[in-house]
C-alpha positions as CSV (number, residue, x, y, z in Angstrom):
1,X,9.0,19.1,-26.6
2,X,5.3,19.5,-26.7
3,X,2.2,17.2,-28.2
4,X,-0.4,19.5,-26.9
5,X,-2.8,20.6,-29.2
6,X,-6.1,22.5,-29.5
7,X,-9.3,20.5,-29.9
8,X,-11.0,19.9,-33.0
9,X,-13.3,23.1,-33.5
10,X,-17.0,21.3,-34.6
11,X,-20.3,22.6,-33.2
12,X,-22.8,20.3,-31.8
13,X,-24.9,20.5,-35.0
14,X,-22.2,19.4,-37.1
15,X,-20.9,16.6,-34.8
16,X,-24.4,15.3,-35.2
17,X,-24.5,15.5,-38.9
18,X,-20.8,13.9,-39.3
19,X,-22.0,11.1,-36.7
20,X,-25.2,10.3,-38.8
21,X,-23.4,10.3,-42.1
22,X,-20.7,8.0,-41.2
23,X,-21.8,5.7,-38.5
24,X,-25.5,6.0,-38.8
25,X,-25.6,7.3,-34.9
26,X,-28.7,9.3,-33.9
27,X,-30.2,10.3,-30.8
28,X,-29.4,13.0,-27.7
29,X,-25.9,13.8,-27.5
30,X,-23.8,15.0,-24.7
31,X,-20.3,16.5,-24.9
32,X,-17.6,14.9,-22.7
33,X,-14.2,15.6,-21.4
34,X,-11.3,15.4,-23.5
35,X,-7.5,16.7,-23.7
36,X,-7.0,15.8,-27.3
37,X,-10.1,14.5,-28.8
38,X,-13.7,15.9,-29.2
39,X,-16.0,13.3,-27.5
40,X,-19.3,13.2,-27.5
41,X,-21.9,10.5,-25.8
42,X,-24.7,9.6,-28.5
43,X,-27.7,7.6,-27.2
44,X,-28.5,5.5,-30.3
45,X,-31.1,3.0,-30.7
46,X,-28.7,0.3,-30.7
47,X,-26.9,1.9,-27.5
48,X,-24.8,4.4,-26.1
49,X,-21.5,5.3,-28.2
50,X,-18.6,7.8,-27.8
51,X,-18.3,9.4,-31.0
52,X,-14.9,10.7,-31.3
53,X,-13.3,13.5,-33.5
54,X,-9.2,13.3,-33.3
55,X,-7.1,16.3,-33.4
56,X,-5.7,17.1,-36.8
57,X,-2.4,16.0,-35.8
58,X,-3.6,12.5,-34.7
59,X,-1.8,9.7,-36.5
60,X,-4.4,7.1,-37.8
61,X,-1.4,4.3,-37.2
62,X,-2.0,5.1,-33.6
63,X,-5.8,4.8,-34.1
64,X,-5.5,1.4,-35.8
65,X,-3.0,0.3,-32.9
66,X,-5.6,1.1,-30.4
67,X,-8.4,-0.9,-32.2
68,X,-5.9,-4.0,-32.2
69,X,-5.2,-3.5,-28.7
70,X,-9.1,-3.5,-27.8
71,X,-9.4,-6.7,-29.7
72,X,-6.4,-8.4,-27.6
73,X,-7.9,-7.3,-24.5
74,X,-11.4,-8.5,-25.4
75,X,-10.0,-12.0,-26.3
76,X,-8.0,-12.0,-23.1
77,X,-10.9,-10.9,-21.1
78,X,-9.0,-8.5,-19.1
79,X,-11.9,-6.4,-18.2
80,X,-15.8,-6.9,-17.8
81,X,-16.1,-4.5,-20.7
82,X,-14.0,-3.4,-23.3
83,X,-15.0,-0.9,-25.9
84,X,-14.4,-2.2,-29.2
85,X,-14.9,0.1,-32.0
86,X,-17.9,0.1,-34.3
87,X,-18.0,-0.3,-37.9
88,X,-19.1,2.8,-39.9
89,X,-21.7,2.7,-42.8
90,X,-18.8,1.9,-45.1
91,X,-17.5,-0.8,-42.9
92,X,-14.5,0.9,-41.8
93,X,-13.6,1.5,-38.1
94,X,-12.0,5.0,-38.9
95,X,-13.6,7.6,-41.1
96,X,-12.4,11.1,-41.9
97,X,-14.7,14.9,-41.5
98,X,-13.3,18.1,-42.4
99,X,-13.6,21.3,-40.4
100,X,-14.2,24.7,-41.4
101,X,-10.4,25.3,-42.1
102,X,-10.8,22.2,-44.5
103,X,-8.3,20.2,-41.9
104,X,-8.7,16.5,-42.2
105,X,-9.8,14.7,-38.7
106,X,-10.3,10.9,-38.1
107,X,-13.5,9.8,-36.5
108,X,-14.7,6.4,-34.9
109,X,-17.2,5.4,-32.4
110,X,-16.7,3.2,-29.5
111,X,-19.5,1.7,-27.2
112,X,-20.0,3.7,-24.0
113,X,-19.1,1.6,-21.0
114,X,-21.5,2.2,-18.4
115,X,-20.1,3.0,-14.8
116,X,-18.7,5.4,-12.7
117,X,-15.4,7.3,-12.9
118,X,-12.9,6.4,-10.4
119,X,-12.7,10.3,-9.9
120,X,-16.3,10.3,-8.7
121,X,-15.6,8.4,-5.5
122,X,-14.4,10.8,-2.8
123,X,-12.3,7.9,-1.3
124,X,-10.6,4.9,-2.9
125,X,-11.1,1.9,-1.3
126,X,-8.1,-0.4,-1.1
127,X,-10.1,-3.2,-2.7
128,X,-10.4,-1.0,-5.8
129,X,-6.9,-0.1,-5.9
130,X,-5.6,-3.5,-5.6
131,X,-8.3,-4.6,-8.3
132,X,-6.8,-2.1,-10.5
133,X,-3.1,-2.7,-10.0
134,X,-4.3,-6.7,-10.9
135,X,-6.1,-5.5,-14.0
136,X,-3.1,-3.5,-15.2
137,X,-0.8,-6.5,-14.7
138,X,-3.4,-8.6,-16.8
139,X,-3.5,-5.7,-19.5
140,X,0.3,-5.9,-19.7
141,X,0.4,-9.4,-19.8
142,X,-2.5,-9.6,-22.8
143,X,0.0,-6.9,-24.5
144,X,3.3,-9.4,-24.4
145,X,5.0,-9.6,-27.6
146,X,2.6,-6.8,-29.3
147,X,4.2,-4.1,-31.5
148,X,2.9,-1.6,-33.8
149,X,4.4,1.1,-35.8
150,X,1.8,3.8,-34.5
151,X,3.5,3.5,-31.2
152,X,6.6,5.1,-32.4
153,X,5.8,8.6,-32.1
154,X,7.0,11.4,-29.8
155,X,4.9,11.7,-26.7
156,X,5.1,14.4,-23.7
157,X,4.1,12.0,-21.2
158,X,7.2,9.4,-22.0
159,X,8.7,8.8,-18.7
160,X,11.7,8.2,-20.6
161,X,11.8,11.8,-21.7
162,X,11.2,13.0,-18.3
163,X,14.3,15.2,-17.7
164,X,13.9,17.1,-20.9
165,X,10.2,17.8,-20.1
166,X,11.1,19.2,-16.5
167,X,14.1,21.5,-18.1
168,X,11.5,22.9,-20.8
169,X,8.6,23.6,-18.4
170,X,10.2,24.0,-14.8
171,X,10.8,27.8,-16.1
172,X,6.8,28.2,-16.0
173,X,6.2,27.0,-12.6
174,X,4.8,29.8,-10.2
175,X,8.0,30.2,-7.9
176,X,11.1,29.2,-6.5
177,X,9.4,26.9,-3.9
178,X,7.8,24.8,-6.6
179,X,10.8,24.4,-8.7
180,X,12.8,23.4,-5.6
181,X,10.2,20.8,-4.8
182,X,10.5,19.4,-8.4
183,X,14.2,19.3,-8.4
184,X,14.2,17.5,-4.9
185,X,12.4,14.5,-6.8
186,X,14.5,15.0,-9.8
187,X,17.4,14.2,-7.7
188,X,16.3,10.8,-6.9
189,X,15.4,9.9,-10.5
190,X,18.8,11.0,-11.6
191,X,20.5,9.0,-8.9
192,X,18.7,5.5,-8.8
193,X,16.6,5.4,-12.1
194,X,19.1,6.5,-14.8
195,X,22.0,4.4,-14.0
196,X,19.7,1.3,-14.5
197,X,17.2,2.2,-17.1
198,X,18.8,0.1,-19.8
199,X,18.1,-3.1,-17.7
200,X,14.4,-2.6,-17.0
201,X,12.0,-4.8,-18.7
202,X,10.2,-2.9,-21.5
203,X,6.3,-3.7,-22.8
204,X,3.5,-2.0,-24.1
205,X,1.8,-0.3,-21.5
206,X,-1.4,1.9,-21.3
207,X,0.6,4.7,-19.6
208,X,-2.2,6.6,-18.1
209,X,-4.3,4.8,-15.5
210,X,-5.5,8.1,-14.1
211,X,-8.8,8.9,-12.3
212,X,-10.7,10.2,-15.3
213,X,-9.6,7.0,-17.5
214,X,-10.9,4.2,-15.0
215,X,-14.5,3.2,-15.2
216,X,-15.5,1.6,-11.9
217,X,-18.9,-0.5,-10.5
218,X,-21.4,0.9,-8.1
219,X,-19.7,-0.3,-5.1
220,X,-16.5,1.4,-5.9
221,X,-14.4,-1.8,-5.5
222,X,-14.1,-3.1,-8.9
223,X,-12.6,-1.9,-12.0
224,X,-15.1,-2.5,-15.0
225,X,-12.6,-0.9,-17.8
226,X,-9.8,1.4,-18.7
227,X,-10.5,3.8,-21.3
228,X,-8.3,6.4,-23.4
229,X,-5.4,4.4,-24.7
230,X,-4.0,7.2,-26.6
231,X,-0.9,7.5,-24.4
232,X,0.0,4.1,-25.0
233,X,3.9,3.1,-25.4
234,X,6.6,0.8,-25.5
235,X,8.3,1.6,-22.1
236,X,9.4,0.5,-19.0
237,X,7.1,-2.4,-17.6
238,X,7.5,-0.8,-14.1
239,X,6.1,2.7,-15.1
240,X,2.5,1.1,-15.4
241,X,2.1,0.5,-11.9
242,X,4.1,3.6,-10.8
243,X,1.5,5.7,-12.7
244,X,-1.5,4.4,-11.3
245,X,-0.1,4.5,-7.7
246,X,0.6,8.1,-8.2
247,X,-3.1,8.9,-9.0
248,X,-4.2,6.1,-6.1
249,X,-2.4,8.6,-3.5
250,X,-3.9,11.9,-4.5
251,X,-6.1,13.0,-1.4
252,X,-5.6,9.9,0.3
253,X,-5.0,10.2,4.2
254,X,-2.4,7.5,3.9
255,X,-0.9,7.8,0.5
256,X,1.6,4.9,0.9
257,X,-0.9,3.0,2.1
258,X,-2.9,3.4,-1.1
259,X,0.1,3.0,-3.5
260,X,0.9,-0.4,-1.5
261,X,-2.7,-1.6,-2.2
262,X,-2.4,-0.9,-6.0
263,X,1.3,-2.2,-6.5
264,X,0.2,-5.3,-4.3
265,X,-2.3,-5.9,-6.9
266,X,-0.3,-5.8,-9.7
267,X,2.6,-7.8,-8.5
268,X,0.1,-10.5,-7.3
269,X,-0.4,-11.2,-11.2
270,X,2.9,-10.0,-12.7
271,X,5.8,-9.9,-10.2
272,X,8.2,-7.0,-10.1
273,X,11.7,-7.6,-9.8
274,X,13.7,-6.2,-6.9
275,X,15.3,-3.5,-9.3
276,X,11.9,-2.3,-10.6
277,X,10.4,-2.6,-6.9
278,X,13.6,-0.1,-5.7
279,X,12.4,2.5,-8.5
280,X,8.5,2.7,-7.8
281,X,8.8,5.5,-5.4
282,X,11.2,7.6,-7.6
283,X,8.9,6.7,-10.7
284,X,5.6,7.7,-8.8
285,X,7.3,11.2,-7.6
286,X,8.5,11.8,-11.2
287,X,5.1,11.2,-12.6
288,X,3.6,13.9,-10.4
289,X,6.6,16.2,-11.1
290,X,6.0,15.9,-15.0
291,X,2.2,16.3,-14.3
292,X,2.6,19.7,-12.7
293,X,5.4,20.9,-15.3
294,X,3.2,19.6,-18.2
295,X,0.1,21.4,-16.6
296,X,1.8,24.6,-16.6
297,X,2.5,24.6,-20.2
298,X,-0.9,23.4,-21.1
299,X,-2.5,26.1,-19.1
300,X,-0.4,28.7,-20.8
301,X,-1.7,27.2,-24.2
302,X,-5.4,26.7,-23.3
303,X,-5.9,28.9,-20.4
304,X,-9.8,28.3,-20.5
305,X,-9.6,24.3,-20.7
306,X,-10.0,23.5,-16.8
307,X,-9.8,19.8,-17.9
308,X,-6.1,20.0,-18.5
309,X,-5.2,21.0,-14.8
310,X,-7.8,18.8,-13.0
311,X,-5.4,17.0,-10.6
312,X,-3.0,20.1,-10.6
313,X,-3.5,21.2,-7.0
314,X,-3.9,17.6,-5.5
315,X,-0.5,16.8,-7.2
316,X,1.3,19.9,-5.5
317,X,-0.2,18.7,-2.0
318,X,0.9,15.2,-2.5
319,X,4.6,16.1,-3.7
320,X,4.7,18.2,-0.6
321,X,3.7,15.4,1.6
322,X,6.0,12.8,-0.3
323,X,9.2,15.0,0.5
324,X,8.8,14.1,3.9
325,X,8.8,10.2,3.2
326,X,12.5,9.0,2.9
327,X,13.3,6.6,0.1
328,X,14.3,4.1,2.7
329,X,10.9,4.2,4.0
330,X,9.1,4.2,0.9
331,X,11.5,1.3,-0.6
332,X,10.8,-0.9,2.8
333,X,7.0,-0.3,2.4
334,X,7.1,-1.7,-1.0
335,X,9.5,-4.5,-0.3
336,X,6.9,-5.7,2.5
337,X,3.9,-5.3,0.2
338,X,5.3,-7.5,-2.5
339,X,6.7,-10.1,-0.1
340,X,3.6,-10.6,1.3
341,X,1.3,-11.4,-1.8
């Protein structure tokens, strides 16, 4: 099972030519990080834009889906800033370009959202985590009832496929200790999540509110926007705050307190059920387990791409700490948080 793929191969001069020809974008250009897309920040006379060249395997339906989502979020005023797509010189939101191997790639341009990455802050303020939870709840509410054919595709980061992902990639982990740690949390997922999975509320969720995808204001207390909607899925609603909480806990002196702040912000705007609250800890841990296993797989495919393993060591460190927190203690903490908001 894999959706990992190499970045498109275009040099900077070719990217500049394509951006100018298709979207009339000209100006100083800087390459940005990306897992699947080639991203360039272009300082055009009209403002700053992110010019994106998608991987050859990218579905145009998924890109169209993202644009519809951007519009819904803008209309609902979920974030202070939402990057709605720029029209090309032909009036299209998506254009195509071919690489030197004659592979066709989809291209688009999104306004650059000025701010700081969540990852730029050494410490996550509880106010920021609460606001992130709140904004994710508003996002999920804005997408209530939304559907699109582009969402129907295989995705490695699908929590419903967590166990097959672990089965495929656990053998790539460094040693017995690492595999045993993953299997420890896998047991909780099997025991508590699997029996109730068909009872869980479903929704279209962002599915990847990590520290590279959240834009934060200067104070580090407010979320300006969330970017990179390429992992959106129709999935269990509770996965949304669980994923964000997993990243909120990284490198924190009190990881459970950080997760509580985020979950509290989410629950205040979109209340979780008692069943969903009871699964938060297992889903948080499973996301971290998926992360380290997928990272091992991606590192094998692209050993020189440091971006793919950006949170790997922090995830291992957090898993090591979380194995010393009992399920009952974590559950009680989340219950207390949700009852107090």
